C-alpha positions as CSV (number, residue, x, y, z in Angstrom):
1,M,131.8,77.9,102.7
2,T,131.3,74.1,103.1
3,G,127.8,73.5,104.3
4,F,126.2,76.5,102.5
5,H,123.0,75.3,100.8
6,H,121.0,77.0,98.0
7,D,117.9,76.1,96.2
8,V,119.7,76.5,92.9
9,L,123.4,76.4,92.2
10,V,124.4,77.8,88.8
11,L,127.9,76.7,87.8
12,G,129.4,79.1,85.2
13,G,129.0,82.9,85.2
14,G,129.2,83.5,81.4
15,V,126.4,84.8,79.2
16,A,124.0,82.0,80.1
17,G,124.9,81.9,83.8
18,C,124.2,85.6,84.2
19,V,120.8,85.2,82.6
20,L,119.9,82.2,84.8
21,A,121.1,83.8,88.0
22,A,119.1,86.9,87.3
23,R,115.9,85.2,86.2
24,L,115.9,82.5,88.8
25,S,116.5,84.9,91.7
26,E,113.5,87.0,90.7
27,D,111.5,84.9,93.2
28,P,112.7,86.1,96.7
29,D,111.8,82.7,98.1
30,R,114.4,80.9,95.8
31,S,118.0,81.2,96.9
32,V,120.5,81.2,94.0
33,C,124.3,81.0,94.0
34,L,126.2,81.8,90.8
35,V,129.8,80.4,90.6
36,E,132.3,81.8,88.2
37,A,135.9,80.7,87.7
38,G,137.1,84.2,86.6
39,P,136.9,87.5,88.5
40,D,133.8,89.5,89.3
41,H,134.8,93.1,88.7
42,G,131.8,94.4,90.5
43,P,128.5,96.2,89.8
44,D,130.0,99.5,88.6
45,P,131.1,99.4,85.0
46,A,133.6,102.2,85.7
47,S,135.5,99.8,88.0
48,W,136.0,97.2,85.2
49,P,139.3,97.0,83.4
50,R,139.5,99.3,80.4
51,T,140.0,96.5,77.9
52,L,136.8,94.8,79.0
53,R,134.8,98.1,78.8
54,D,136.0,99.1,75.3
55,A,133.5,97.9,72.7
56,R,136.1,98.3,70.0
57,A,138.5,95.9,71.5
58,L,138.7,92.1,71.4
59,P,140.5,91.6,74.7
60,R,142.6,88.6,75.4
61,D,143.5,89.3,79.0
62,H,140.6,87.4,80.6
63,V,140.8,84.0,78.9
64,W,141.4,80.4,80.1
65,E,144.5,79.8,78.0
66,R,147.1,81.9,76.3
67,G,149.2,81.1,73.3
68,V,146.9,78.3,72.1
69,A,145.1,77.5,68.8
70,V,142.4,80.2,68.2
71,H,139.5,77.8,68.4
72,R,140.3,77.2,72.1
73,L,139.9,80.8,73.2
74,R,137.2,81.3,75.8
75,A,136.5,83.9,78.4
76,R,137.2,83.5,82.1
77,V,135.4,86.4,83.7
78,L,131.9,87.1,85.0
79,G,129.9,87.8,81.9
80,G,131.8,85.4,79.8
81,S,132.1,85.9,76.0
82,S,130.0,89.1,76.2
83,C,133.1,90.6,77.7
84,V,135.5,89.7,74.9
85,N,133.6,89.3,71.7
86,G,132.7,91.6,68.8
87,C,129.4,92.9,70.5
88,W,127.4,91.5,67.5
89,H,123.9,90.0,67.7
90,T,122.2,88.3,64.8
91,W,119.5,85.7,64.6
92,G,119.2,82.5,62.7
93,S,116.8,81.1,60.1
94,D,113.6,79.2,60.4
95,A,115.5,76.1,59.5
96,D,117.5,76.4,62.7
97,H,114.3,76.3,64.7
98,A,113.0,73.3,62.8
99,E,116.1,71.4,63.8
100,W,115.8,72.5,67.4
101,T,112.1,71.7,67.6
102,R,112.7,68.2,66.4
103,A,115.3,67.8,69.2
104,G,113.6,69.7,72.0
105,G,109.9,70.3,71.3
106,P,107.7,73.2,70.3
107,R,109.1,75.7,72.8
108,W,112.2,75.9,70.5
109,S,110.2,77.0,67.4
110,A,110.7,80.5,65.9
111,A,107.5,81.7,67.5
112,G,108.3,80.0,70.8
113,M,111.7,81.6,71.1
114,A,110.8,85.1,69.8
115,P,109.7,86.4,73.3
116,Y,113.0,85.3,74.8
117,R,114.9,86.9,72.0
118,D,113.0,90.2,72.5
119,R,113.6,90.0,76.3
120,A,117.3,89.5,75.8
121,M,117.5,92.4,73.3
122,G,116.1,94.7,76.0
123,R,118.4,93.5,78.8
124,M,121.5,93.8,76.6
125,R,120.4,97.2,75.4
126,L,120.8,96.2,71.8
127,R,120.6,98.9,69.2
128,D,121.2,99.5,65.5
129,V,124.7,100.6,64.5
130,P,124.9,104.4,64.9
131,D,125.6,106.3,61.7
132,G,128.9,107.6,63.1
133,E,130.3,104.1,63.5
134,F,130.1,103.2,59.8
135,S,133.5,103.5,58.3
136,V,133.9,104.3,54.6
137,W,134.7,100.6,54.2
138,A,131.5,99.5,55.8
139,R,129.4,101.9,53.7
140,A,131.2,100.7,50.5
141,A,130.6,97.1,51.5
142,L,126.8,97.7,52.0
143,Q,126.7,99.4,48.6
144,G,128.7,96.7,46.9
145,A,126.6,93.9,48.4
146,G,123.5,95.7,47.0
147,E,125.1,95.8,43.6
148,L,125.5,92.0,43.8
149,G,121.7,91.7,44.4
150,Y,121.6,91.3,48.1
151,E,118.5,93.1,49.5
152,A,118.5,94.8,52.9
153,V,117.3,92.5,55.7
154,D,116.8,92.6,59.5
155,M,119.8,90.7,61.0
156,G,118.0,90.3,64.3
157,A,115.2,88.2,62.9
158,P,114.6,85.2,60.5
159,G,114.2,86.0,56.9
160,P,115.9,85.6,53.5
161,P,119.5,86.0,52.6
162,G,120.6,89.6,52.3
163,R,122.8,92.4,53.5
164,G,122.6,94.4,56.7
165,T,124.0,95.4,60.1
166,P,124.1,93.5,63.4
167,L,122.5,94.7,66.5
168,V,125.2,95.8,68.9
169,N,125.6,96.0,72.7
170,A,128.0,98.9,72.3
171,L,126.9,102.1,74.0
172,D,129.0,105.1,73.0
173,G,132.1,102.8,73.2
174,L,131.0,100.9,76.4
175,R,130.7,97.2,76.0
176,W,127.4,96.4,77.8
177,N,128.1,92.9,78.8
178,A,125.7,90.3,80.4
179,A,127.0,91.0,83.9
180,F,125.9,94.6,83.5
181,G,122.6,93.8,81.7
182,Y,121.4,90.9,83.8
183,L,123.2,90.8,87.1
184,G,123.4,94.6,87.5
185,P,119.7,95.0,88.5
186,A,119.8,91.8,90.6
187,R,122.9,92.2,92.7
188,D,121.0,93.7,95.7
189,R,118.8,90.7,96.1
190,A,119.3,89.0,99.4
191,N,118.6,85.6,97.8
192,L,121.4,85.9,95.2
193,T,125.1,85.1,95.9
194,V,127.7,85.8,93.2
195,L,130.9,83.9,93.8
196,G,133.8,84.9,91.6
197,D,137.3,83.3,91.3
198,A,135.7,80.0,92.1
199,S,136.4,77.1,89.7
200,A,134.0,74.2,89.6
201,D,136.0,70.9,89.5
202,R,133.3,68.2,89.7
203,L,129.9,67.2,90.8
204,V,129.4,64.5,93.4
205,L,126.7,62.0,92.4
206,R,125.0,59.5,94.6
207,G,122.0,57.4,93.8
208,G,121.3,59.1,90.5
209,A,121.4,62.6,91.8
210,V,123.9,65.3,92.5
211,V,124.6,65.8,96.2
212,G,127.3,68.4,96.0
213,A,129.6,70.5,93.8
214,E,133.4,70.6,94.5
215,V,134.6,74.1,93.9
216,V,138.1,75.5,94.3
217,V,138.3,79.0,95.9
218,A,141.6,80.6,96.8
219,G,143.3,77.2,96.5
220,R,140.9,75.6,98.9
221,R,138.5,72.9,97.9
222,E,134.9,73.6,99.1
223,T,131.7,71.7,98.6
224,L,128.5,73.6,97.7
225,T,125.1,71.9,97.9
226,A,121.7,72.7,96.4
227,D,118.4,71.2,95.5
228,T,119.0,71.9,91.8
229,Y,122.3,72.1,90.0
230,V,122.5,74.0,86.7
231,V,125.7,73.7,84.6
232,A,126.4,76.7,82.4
233,C,130.1,76.5,81.8
234,G,129.9,76.9,78.0
235,T,130.3,74.4,75.2
236,F,133.7,73.3,76.2
237,G,133.5,73.7,80.0
238,S,130.1,72.1,80.5
239,A,131.2,68.9,78.8
240,G,134.4,68.9,80.8
241,L,132.6,69.3,84.1
242,L,130.2,66.5,83.3
243,L,133.0,64.2,82.2
244,R,135.1,64.9,85.4
245,S,131.9,64.1,87.4
246,G,131.6,60.6,85.8
247,V,128.8,61.6,83.3
248,G,129.8,60.6,79.8
249,P,131.1,57.7,77.7
250,A,131.6,55.0,80.4
251,G,134.6,53.3,78.6
252,E,136.5,56.6,78.1
253,L,135.9,57.6,81.7
254,R,137.1,54.3,83.2
255,A,140.2,54.5,81.1
256,L,141.1,57.7,82.8
257,G,140.3,56.3,86.3
258,I,137.0,58.1,86.7
259,R,134.1,56.2,88.0
260,A,131.3,56.1,85.4
261,E,128.2,57.3,87.2
262,V,126.0,57.7,84.1
263,D,126.9,56.3,80.7
264,L,126.0,59.1,78.3
265,P,128.1,58.7,75.1
266,G,127.0,62.1,73.8
267,V,128.8,64.2,76.4
268,G,131.6,66.0,74.6
269,A,130.5,64.7,71.2
270,N,128.7,66.7,68.5
271,L,130.9,69.7,68.8
272,S,130.0,72.2,66.1
273,D,131.7,75.5,65.3
274,Q,131.7,77.8,62.3
275,P,135.0,77.7,60.3
276,G,136.0,80.5,57.9
277,V,138.8,82.0,55.8
278,F,139.9,85.6,55.6
279,L,140.6,87.0,52.2
280,P,143.2,89.8,52.7
281,L,143.1,93.0,50.6
282,T,145.5,95.9,50.4
283,P,144.1,99.2,51.6
284,T,144.7,102.2,49.4
285,P,146.3,105.3,50.9
286,G,142.9,106.9,50.9
287,L,141.3,104.1,52.8
288,N,144.1,104.2,55.4
289,A,143.7,107.9,55.8
290,A,139.9,107.6,56.2
291,L,140.3,104.9,58.8
292,A,142.9,106.8,60.7
293,A,140.6,109.9,60.9
294,Q,137.8,107.8,62.3
295,D,140.2,106.0,64.6
296,E,141.3,109.3,66.0
297,K,137.7,110.2,66.8
298,G,137.3,106.9,68.7
299,E,134.7,105.6,66.3
300,L,136.5,103.1,64.3
301,Y,135.0,99.6,64.5
302,V,136.5,96.8,62.5
303,S,133.2,95.5,61.2
304,R,129.7,96.9,61.2
305,M,128.0,95.0,58.3
306,L,127.6,91.5,56.9
307,V,126.0,89.5,54.1
308,R,124.1,86.3,54.9
309,A,124.4,84.3,51.7
310,A,123.2,80.9,50.5
311,S,125.5,78.5,48.8
312,T,124.2,76.0,46.2
313,H,124.1,73.4,49.1
314,C,121.7,75.5,51.2
315,P,118.0,74.6,51.4
316,P,115.7,77.2,49.9
317,G,114.8,80.2,52.1
318,G,117.8,80.1,54.4
319,W,121.5,80.9,54.3
320,D,124.6,79.0,55.2
321,L,127.3,81.6,54.9
322,H,128.3,84.9,56.5
323,I,130.3,87.1,54.3
324,L,132.1,89.6,56.6
325,P,134.0,92.7,55.3
326,S,136.3,94.3,57.8
327,A,138.8,97.1,58.0
328,G,140.7,98.3,61.0
329,D,143.3,97.1,63.5
330,P,144.4,93.5,62.8
331,L,142.8,90.8,64.8
332,F,146.2,89.3,65.4
333,G,149.5,91.1,65.3
334,T,150.2,94.8,64.8
335,L,150.7,97.3,62.0
336,P,152.5,100.6,61.9
337,P,150.5,103.7,63.0
338,G,148.2,104.9,60.2
339,A,148.2,101.4,58.5
340,Y,145.2,99.1,58.8
341,E,144.1,95.6,57.8
342,A,141.3,95.2,55.3
343,G,139.6,92.1,53.9
344,I,136.6,89.9,53.6
345,A,136.0,86.7,55.5
346,A,133.7,83.8,54.6
347,F,132.2,81.7,57.4
348,V,130.4,78.3,57.1
349,M,127.3,78.9,59.3
350,K,125.7,75.4,59.1
351,P,128.7,73.0,59.2
352,A,128.1,69.3,58.8
353,S,131.5,68.4,60.4
354,R,131.6,67.5,64.1
355,G,134.4,67.6,66.6
356,R,134.7,66.5,70.2
357,V,135.7,67.6,73.7
358,R,137.5,65.0,75.8
359,L,139.5,64.9,79.0
360,R,143.3,64.4,78.9
361,S,143.2,63.1,82.4
362,A,141.1,63.1,85.6
363,D,143.1,66.2,86.8
364,P,140.8,69.3,86.5
365,A,143.9,71.4,86.0
366,E,144.8,69.6,82.8
367,P,143.6,71.5,79.7
368,L,140.7,69.9,77.8
369,D,141.3,68.0,74.6
370,I,139.3,70.1,72.1
371,D,139.1,68.9,68.5
372,P,136.9,71.3,66.5
373,G,136.7,68.8,63.6
374,F,136.7,71.6,61.0
375,L,136.1,70.4,57.4
376,T,136.1,66.7,58.4
377,D,132.7,65.7,57.1
378,P,133.2,62.8,54.8
379,D,131.1,64.2,52.0
380,G,133.1,67.4,51.7
381,H,130.1,69.6,52.3
382,D,131.8,72.2,54.5
383,L,134.8,72.5,52.1
384,A,132.5,73.1,49.2
385,V,130.4,75.7,51.0
386,L,133.5,77.5,52.1
387,R,134.8,77.7,48.6
388,E,131.6,79.2,47.4
389,G,131.8,81.7,50.2
390,L,135.2,82.7,49.2
391,E,134.0,83.1,45.6
392,T,131.3,85.4,46.9
393,A,133.9,87.4,48.9
394,E,135.9,87.7,45.7
395,R,132.9,89.1,43.8
396,L,132.2,91.5,46.6
397,A,135.8,92.8,46.6
398,A,135.6,93.3,42.9
399,T,132.5,95.6,43.1
400,A,133.3,99.3,42.3
401,P,132.7,100.7,45.8
402,L,135.2,98.3,47.4
403,A,137.7,98.1,44.5
404,A,138.2,101.8,44.8
405,L,139.3,101.4,48.4
406,A,141.4,98.2,48.4
407,D,143.5,96.3,45.9
408,R,143.0,92.5,45.7
409,P,145.4,89.8,44.6
410,A,144.7,88.0,41.4
411,P,142.0,85.4,41.8
412,H,143.6,82.1,42.9
413,R,141.9,78.8,43.6
414,M,143.6,77.5,46.7
415,T,144.4,73.9,47.1
416,D,142.7,72.0,49.9
417,A,145.9,72.2,51.8
418,E,146.3,76.0,51.4
419,L,142.7,76.5,52.4
420,R,143.0,74.4,55.5
421,S,146.2,76.2,56.5
422,R,144.4,79.5,56.5
423,L,141.3,78.3,58.4
424,G,140.0,80.3,61.2
425,T,136.9,80.3,63.4
426,Y,133.9,82.5,64.1
427,W,134.2,81.4,67.8
428,H,130.6,80.0,68.0
429,P,130.9,76.4,69.4
430,V,127.7,74.5,70.3
431,G,126.5,71.0,70.8
432,T,128.5,69.0,73.3
433,C,125.6,68.4,75.7
434,A,123.0,68.3,73.0
435,M,119.3,68.0,73.6
436,G,117.5,65.3,71.7
437,A,114.6,63.0,71.6
438,D,114.3,60.0,73.9
439,D,115.4,57.6,71.2
440,D,118.5,59.6,70.3
441,P,121.5,57.6,71.7
442,L,123.7,60.7,71.7
443,A,121.2,63.1,73.4
444,V,122.6,64.4,76.7
445,T,119.7,66.7,77.7
446,D,116.0,67.0,76.9
447,G,114.2,70.1,75.7
448,V,114.3,71.7,79.1
449,G,117.9,71.1,79.9
450,R,117.5,68.0,82.2
451,V,120.5,65.7,82.0
452,R,119.5,62.1,81.3
453,G,119.9,59.8,84.2
454,V,120.5,62.5,86.9
455,A,117.4,63.7,88.8
456,N,118.4,67.2,89.8
457,L,120.9,68.3,87.1
458,R,120.4,70.6,84.1
459,V,122.6,72.1,81.5
460,A,121.6,75.6,80.2
461,D,124.0,77.1,77.7
462,A,125.2,76.8,74.1
463,S,126.2,73.2,74.6
464,V,122.5,72.0,74.5
465,L,122.0,73.3,71.0
466,P,122.2,70.3,68.7
467,T,123.1,72.3,65.6
468,A,124.7,75.7,65.1
469,P,122.4,78.5,64.2
470,A,123.0,80.4,61.0
471,A,124.0,83.4,63.2
472,N,126.4,84.7,65.7
473,T,125.6,82.7,68.9
474,Q,125.3,85.4,71.6
475,L,121.7,86.4,71.0
476,P,120.5,82.7,70.5
477,V,122.4,81.7,73.7
478,L,120.8,84.6,75.7
479,A,117.4,83.5,74.4
480,T,118.2,79.9,75.2
481,A,119.1,80.7,78.8
482,E,115.9,82.8,79.1
483,L,113.9,79.8,77.8
484,L,115.6,77.3,80.1
485,A,115.2,79.6,83.1
486,D,111.5,79.7,82.5
487,A,111.4,75.9,82.1
488,L,113.0,75.5,85.5
489,K,110.6,78.0,87.1
490,E,107.7,76.0,85.6
491,A,109.1,72.8,87.1
492,D,109.3,74.5,90.6
493,T,105.6,75.4,90.5
494,R,104.3,71.9,89.7
């Protein structure tokens, strides 16, 4: 494999990588190689493992690490998180685009990104939730949210706070992942190579440019070369790859024995994820029976609706909370047959807190040091928003439609320590290779994904987003990769 050269080398075959490889290989004169650390199960959905095909499941058999803190979970398979997540697609607020436009320019505006969102929706075959997939719990939650004054809204577009349903990439139970939606139609192209079970260790830099990528395949270290290198290893993995390559905070790199090629303090910084707390409820026998009947038909989905809500800390017109009622099999652990978990989660969508990704050592086999920084902002903003979210969850649980289906504990104001002990995550990390203006000392990339100080290197995934959207991140990341693929094509034609 050493000596193989491509026009574009895409490192990371997750959601963004699949988009990039498919879009960039549309030009038959551009050779593209997509490298993925996990397996490629092939073009036929029927040949994929059942757990990855099942849209009702949240599989944990294709991940980087097992038995770790939940915020560390990330997929290791072609298609990335689209193979293991909840199949939900929502869109953020106009305020998100204002933040991104300040960092990356007008192409990141709501109007600028809308065509990319629409293109992704088509490729991923997104659809409204079918009527048969609404459980009695989801219907009651929609009704209860209406009683609290939340109007029906389109969750796939900007707008006001409200209640509604996500768009889903679940097709009669089949999880239509990014490998199917994007790579499927592209696999027969002679100019596209998909390399699975190949882990990118580091980039080799010389004279301010990348001259090769060291990749481990079947235990052998190989070097791949290209004219342009695009990193799409996800918010954790992209930062890790840059750091191992000597691109990052120079002092920290030298302390680990890594030659500092480009001093970029922002690499690994600015990690932003959406923390939340689950309010457990006790299902009535009637709810358990109704859920069991739907489960037997193969149509029970844990969650099919949400509320986007605004705390008192949220600017007018937007929202900073997702209130998420769910009922079905527990996310963690098991229950006896015929028994189900029910509750309502509150997630902070626009966190002020920031965490960090660092290396533990120069050894690529060593797990990354990932600190999500949940609820660490010095002003206590995130904690206050989360408390308001839980109060909204309490009010929703008390509405007549839901109160008839589940008993709730007596209202209890948790101490800060109790709340932190129950903290979970929405699994939507962004920001570790954030785009920013020229005068931003922590900016890693510009508005078209170019890494500062490296002539032929780009990053094109969730890590470039400087702030979290007020949404589940899969649809925004699909649109981001579409946008950045177009930007790279534009550069090639100049």
